[in-house]
N, C-alpha and C positions, 0 to 999 in steps of 0.2 A: 759223881758217879764215874767209876773207872771206864775208860774208853772202850775196852773190849766188851764190857757189860752193856754199854750203850749200843754197840754194833749188834750184839746178840739179840736185842729186842727186834731187830729188823730181819736178820738172816737166819735166826733159829740156830740149828745145829750144823748148817752147811759150812763148808770149808771157808776160812778167811785167813789172811796173812796177818800175823801178829809179831811186831818187832819188840825186842827186849834185850836185856843185858844180864850177864852173870859175871861174877868175879872169883878168880882163883886167888884166895888170900893165903899167903904163906907166912908161917911164924918163923922165929929165929932158928928152929930146928929143921926148916924146910918141909914142914908138914902142912897139908892143905886143910882148910876149914870146910867141913861139910855139915849140912843140916839133915836131920832125920825127919821126914815128913810123916803125916798121919797115916798115909797108906803103906808105911813101912819102908819106902824107898829113901835112899840118900842122894843128896845133890848139892850143887853149889848155890850159895845165896844169890838171889837176883829176881828179876820179875819183868813185867810188861811195861811198855812205854805208854805214857799218857800224852795227850795233845800238848804240843809245844816243847816237849823234852828232847834233849839230845841223848844219844846212847850213854854217854858218860854220866849225865845227870840221872838217868835211870839207874845206872850201876850204883852210884853213891847213895841215892835215896833208898833203893831197895835193900842194900846191905845194912844201912842204918836202921830201917824199919824192922828187918828180920833178925838182926844180930845185936844192935846197939853200938856197933863199931863204926868209927869214922875212917873211911879209906881215902888215901891220897896217893898221888904219883901213880895213877893208873896207867898201865901200858896196854895198848890194844894187841891182843894175840891174833885175832882173826874175826871175820864176820862169817857166820855159818848160815847157809840157806840151801834151798833146793828140795827135790822130792824126798831125799832121805831124812828131811826134817819135818815130815808130815806126822801129825799126832791125832789120835782120836782118844779123848779123855773119857773118864768113867761115866760122865753124864751124857755122853754122846756127841759133845762138841768136837768138830773137826777143825784143824788148823795146820798151817804151814808156818813154822817159826823162822824168824830171821833174828839170829842171836849174835850180838856183839860180845865177845869174850875178852875180858880184861884180866890182868894179873897185877899183883902188888905184894910187897913185903912191908908196906907202910900202913898199918892199921892201928888205931889208938882207941882207948876206952875199954870198958869191961863188957864182956859178952852178956847180953840181956835177951834171952830167947823170947820171941813173939810166939806164944803158945797157940795162937789162933792159926798159925801157919806151920809150926814145927813142934816136934816133941823134944828135941835136944840138938845141941851143936857139939861137934867134936873135931879135933885135929887128927888127921890120919897121915901116915907116911905115904909119899907118892907111889911107892912100889907095893903098898899093902892096903888098897882101897877096900871098903866093904863090898861083899858080893851083891848087895842089894842096890848098888849105885845105879842111877838111870843110865841107859845106853848113851844118850846124848852127852851127859855130863862126863861120863867115862871117856868118851871120844875127845872132849875138850881138854881134859887133863892129859890124855895121851899125847895130843898135839903139843901141849905146853912142854911135856917132858922131852919130846923129840926136838923141839926148837931150843930148849934150854941146853941140850947137848951141843947144838950147833953154834948158837950165838947169843943167847939171852943172859948170859952171866951177869 
């Protein structure tokens, strides 16, 4: 059982802290891979930490599960947390996310969409993201763009 589901058995919908990772995967044209979720929103591939995992292990596992891609040479962009990362999801669960955001241009394999989590995967130009992108993921990508201009080349 996934750790957050185990916790929810005890705390119900009350706020909890959930650590996880997402990955900004860039192709050779410097476009970012986004997944369209069943609620119509777009976001970065990633997910929640299970017991005993590191942030980097979460990132590689979740990307593979959701996309079929193997990512390597992950570089940490930042760890995002705080009151601005509070979420109340559609089922009423409340959480504060602690998200490690990685980026890489080193992804191999063929995209294989996990349709239980996503409708499709698509690469988007960094300066032309879909308007339905989640606020948090848009912020992660904007910070990547700002950092890339300064020193991430």
